[in-house]
C-alpha positions in Angstrom: 0.0 0.0 0.0 1.1 3.5 -0.7 0.2 6.7 1.2 -2.8 7.3 -1.0 -4.1 3.8 -0.5 -4.1 4.3 3.3 -5.9 7.6 2.9 -8.6 6.2 0.7 -9.2 3.2 2.9 -9.4 5.4 6.0 -11.8 7.8 4.3 -14.1 4.9 3.5 -14.8 4.4 7.2 -14.0 7.8 8.6 -15.1 10.8 6.5 -15.6 14.4 7.4 -19.0 15.1 8.9 -21.5 16.8 6.6 -21.4 19.9 8.9 -17.8 20.6 7.8 -18.8 20.6 4.2 -21.9 22.8 4.9 -19.7 25.3 6.8 -17.2 25.4 4.0 -20.0 26.0 1.5 -21.3 28.8 3.7 -17.8 30.4 3.8 -17.8 30.5 0.0 -21.2 32.1 -0.3 -21.3 35.9 -0.1 -24.9 35.9 1.2 -24.1 33.7 4.3 -24.9 35.2 7.7 -23.7 34.4 11.2 -27.0 32.7 12.0 -26.5 30.3 9.0 -23.3 29.0 10.5 -24.8 28.8 14.0 -27.7 26.8 12.7 -25.4 24.2 11.1 -23.1 23.8 14.1 -25.9 24.0 16.7 -27.5 20.8 15.4 -24.8 18.7 17.1 -24.7 19.4 20.8 -21.5 17.6 21.3 -19.7 19.6 18.6 -21.2 22.8 20.0 -20.0 22.0 23.5 -16.5 21.1 22.4 -16.2 24.2 20.1 -17.1 26.5 23.0 -14.6 24.8 25.2 -11.9 25.2 22.6 -13.0 28.8 21.9 -12.5 29.6 25.6 -9.2 27.8 25.8 -5.6 29.0 25.6 -5.7 28.3 21.8 -7.4 31.7 21.2 -6.9 33.4 24.6 -9.8 35.8 24.4 -10.7 37.9 27.4 -14.1 37.1 28.8 -16.3 34.1 28.3 -17.6 33.0 24.8 -20.9 31.4 25.6 -22.7 31.0 22.3 -21.7 29.8 18.8 -22.9 33.1 17.3 -20.6 35.1 19.6 -17.7 32.8 18.8 -18.2 33.3 15.1 -18.5 37.1 15.6 -15.3 37.3 17.6 -13.0 34.8 15.8 -14.5 34.5 12.4 -15.9 31.7 10.2 -12.4 30.5 9.2 -11.5 29.9 12.9 -14.8 28.1 13.4 -14.1 25.8 10.5 -10.6 25.1 11.8 -12.1 24.3 15.3 -14.5 21.8 13.6 -11.4 20.1 12.2 -10.0 19.9 15.7 -13.3 18.3 16.8 -12.9 15.8 14.0 -9.4 14.9 15.1 -10.7 14.4 18.7 -13.5 12.1 17.5 -11.0 10.0 15.6 -9.9 8.7 19.0 -13.2 6.7 19.1 -12.6 5.2 15.6 -9.0 4.3 15.8 -8.4 3.3 19.4 -6.0 0.3 19.5 -2.9 -1.0 21.2 -0.5 -0.6 18.3 0.7 2.9 19.3 1.0 4.9 22.5 -2.1 7.0 22.2 -1.2 9.4 25.0 2.1 10.1 23.4 0.4 10.5 20.0 -2.1 13.0 21.2 0.3 15.0 23.3 2.8 15.3 20.4 -0.1 16.4 18.1 -1.5 19.0 20.5 2.0 20.2 21.5 3.0 20.6 17.8 -0.2 22.6 17.1 0.4 24.9 20.1 4.1 25.3 19.3 3.3 26.1 15.6 0.9 28.8 16.7 3.4 30.4 19.1 6.3 30.3 16.6 4.0 31.8 13.9 3.2 34.7 16.2 6.9 35.3 16.9 7.6 35.1 13.1 4.9 37.6 12.3 2.9 35.2 10.2 -0.8 35.9 9.7 -3.7 33.4 10.0 -2.0 31.5 12.8 -5.1 29.3 13.2 -4.2 27.4 10.1 -0.8 26.6 11.6 -2.4 25.3 14.8 -4.6 23.0 12.6 -1.6 21.9 10.5 0.4 21.1 13.6 -2.5 19.2 15.1 -3.2 17.1 12.0 0.3 16.6 10.6 0.8 13.2 12.1 -2.8 12.0 11.7 -1.6 9.3 9.3 -0.1 7.5 12.3 -3.6 6.7 13.6 -4.6 5.4 10.1 -1.6 3.1 9.8 -2.1 1.9 13.3 -5.6 0.9 12.5 -5.0 -0.6 9.0 -1.5 -2.1 9.5 -0.9 -2.4 13.3 2.2 -4.5 12.9 3.9 -1.8 10.8 2.9 0.8 13.3 4.4 -1.2 16.1 7.7 -1.3 14.2 7.6 2.5 13.5 7.1 3.1 17.2 10.7 1.8 17.9 12.4 5.1 16.9 15.3 6.4 19.0 18.1 9.0 19.0 19.9 7.1 16.2 16.8 6.7 14.0 14.3 9.5 14.0 10.6 8.7 13.6 10.4 10.0 10.0 13.4 8.0 8.8 12.0 4.8 10.4 8.7 5.4 8.8 10.4 5.8 5.4 12.2 2.5 6.0 9.1 0.5 7.1 6.6 2.0 4.7 8.4 3.8 1.9 6.8 7.1 3.0 6.0 8.9 6.2 2.9 9.3 8.3 2.7 12.9 7.2 2.3 11.7 3.6 -0.7 9.7 4.6 -2.1 12.8 6.5 -1.6 15.1 3.5 -3.4 12.6 1.2 -6.4 12.2 3.5 -6.7 16.0 4.1 -6.7 16.5 0.3 -9.6 13.9 0.0 -11.3 15.9 2.7 -10.8 19.1 0.6 -9.0 21.0 3.2 -7.3 24.2 2.2 -4.0 23.7 0.4 -2.4 26.2 2.8 -2.9 23.5 5.5 -1.9 20.6 3.4 1.3 22.0 1.8 3.4 22.4 5.0 2.3 19.0 6.2 3.4 17.4 2.9 6.8 19.1 2.9 7.9 20.0 6.4 10.2 17.0 7.0 12.2 18.2 4.0 12.3 21.8 5.2 16.1 21.8 5.4 16.6 20.8 1.8 13.8 22.6 0.0 12.6 26.2 -0.2 8.8 26.5 -0.2 7.4 28.9 2.5 7.6 29.9 6.1 4.8 27.5 7.2 7.0 24.5 6.2 9.8 25.7 8.4 7.5 26.5 11.3 6.0 23.1 11.3 9.4 21.4 11.1 10.6 23.2 14.2 7.4 22.6 16.1 7.4 18.9 15.3 10.9 18.6 16.6 10.1 20.5 19.8 7.1 18.1 20.3 9.5 15.1 19.9 11.8 16.5 22.5 8.9 17.2 24.9 7.6 13.6 24.7 11.1 12.0 24.9 13.3 14.4 26.9 15.7 11.6 27.9 16.3 10.4 24.3 16.3 13.5 22.1 18.4 16.6 22.7 17.7 20.1 21.3 21.0 20.4 19.5 20.6 17.0 17.8 17.0 17.4 16.6 16.5 21.2 15.9 17.9 22.6 12.7 18.5 26.2 13.8 19.3 27.3 10.3 15.5 27.3 9.7 15.2 30.1 12.3 17.1 32.8 10.3 14.6 33.2 7.5 11.8 33.3 10.1 13.6 35.9 12.2 13.4 33.5 15.2 15.9 33.3 18.0 16.7 30.4 20.4 14.7 32.3 23.0 11.7 32.2 20.6 12.0 28.4 20.4 12.3 28.1 24.2 9.2 30.4 24.6 7.2 28.3 22.1 8.3 25.1 24.0 7.3 26.5 27.3 3.9 27.8 26.0 3.1 24.4 24.4 4.1 22.5 27.5 2.1 24.7 29.8 -1.1 24.6 27.7 -1.0 21.1 26.3 -2.6 19.4 29.3 -5.7 21.6 29.4 -6.2 21.3 25.6 -5.8 17.5 25.8 -8.4 17.2 28.5 -10.9 19.0 26.2 -10.1 16.9 23.1 -9.7 13.5 24.7 -11.4 13.5 28.2 -11.7 9.7 28.1 -8.0 9.2 27.6 -6.6 12.0 29.8 -8.9 11.7 32.7 -7.2 8.4 33.7 
């Protein structure tokens, strides 16, 4: 199987909810009003609850309480609402892909941490539309869940990475591609914006190719996430390519700040996305 095969097979049993496509269609229609978006989202009480939790979380850091979907849309915009729906999709994937092939706590912490670090680094680098980088960071390793469900034996082998063989090189060896390749293919099937897919598809090659700043941000954030989850195995100087910082106008202090921010906020975000797993 190649990366596209995994994505197609996964999409057959786990597709984006209709609400996501309806919201996307509303975003494309000039006549859409806030009430139209609220009507679509409000049909699902679970999604409404989780979206409000996320809207009031450290991801967006708004003063005061956001208590209605309409207010959330007014304050943070329809694009942010759509992105938060994607976060909810990622959270619900836990129910579909739960198995013993991978360390799920590690998977979710790295995913959330990468999203938070991506957002923080984007702010420091002066990049606009930081919500898309949070979503890209969150979903970049989604392919790991798919491989773990479809080919658990392969996922177990890919879990055996260490300081001498980074996760991405071990995935290439075992699969012929990386988990992020699977992620990018699935997100394309889901018709997510190319601005989210492109950095996911290319960030592991950020040191050798020149595309855009998002690619470099995601590379740095994913490495910080790896260090956070395995502090005894991976060192900053061995994993982080600081040459990526210069075109972003980032300093070592910026990387440290992003790491501290992600570490501080990851636990609270995880409890929102996966209360079943992280309440244990």
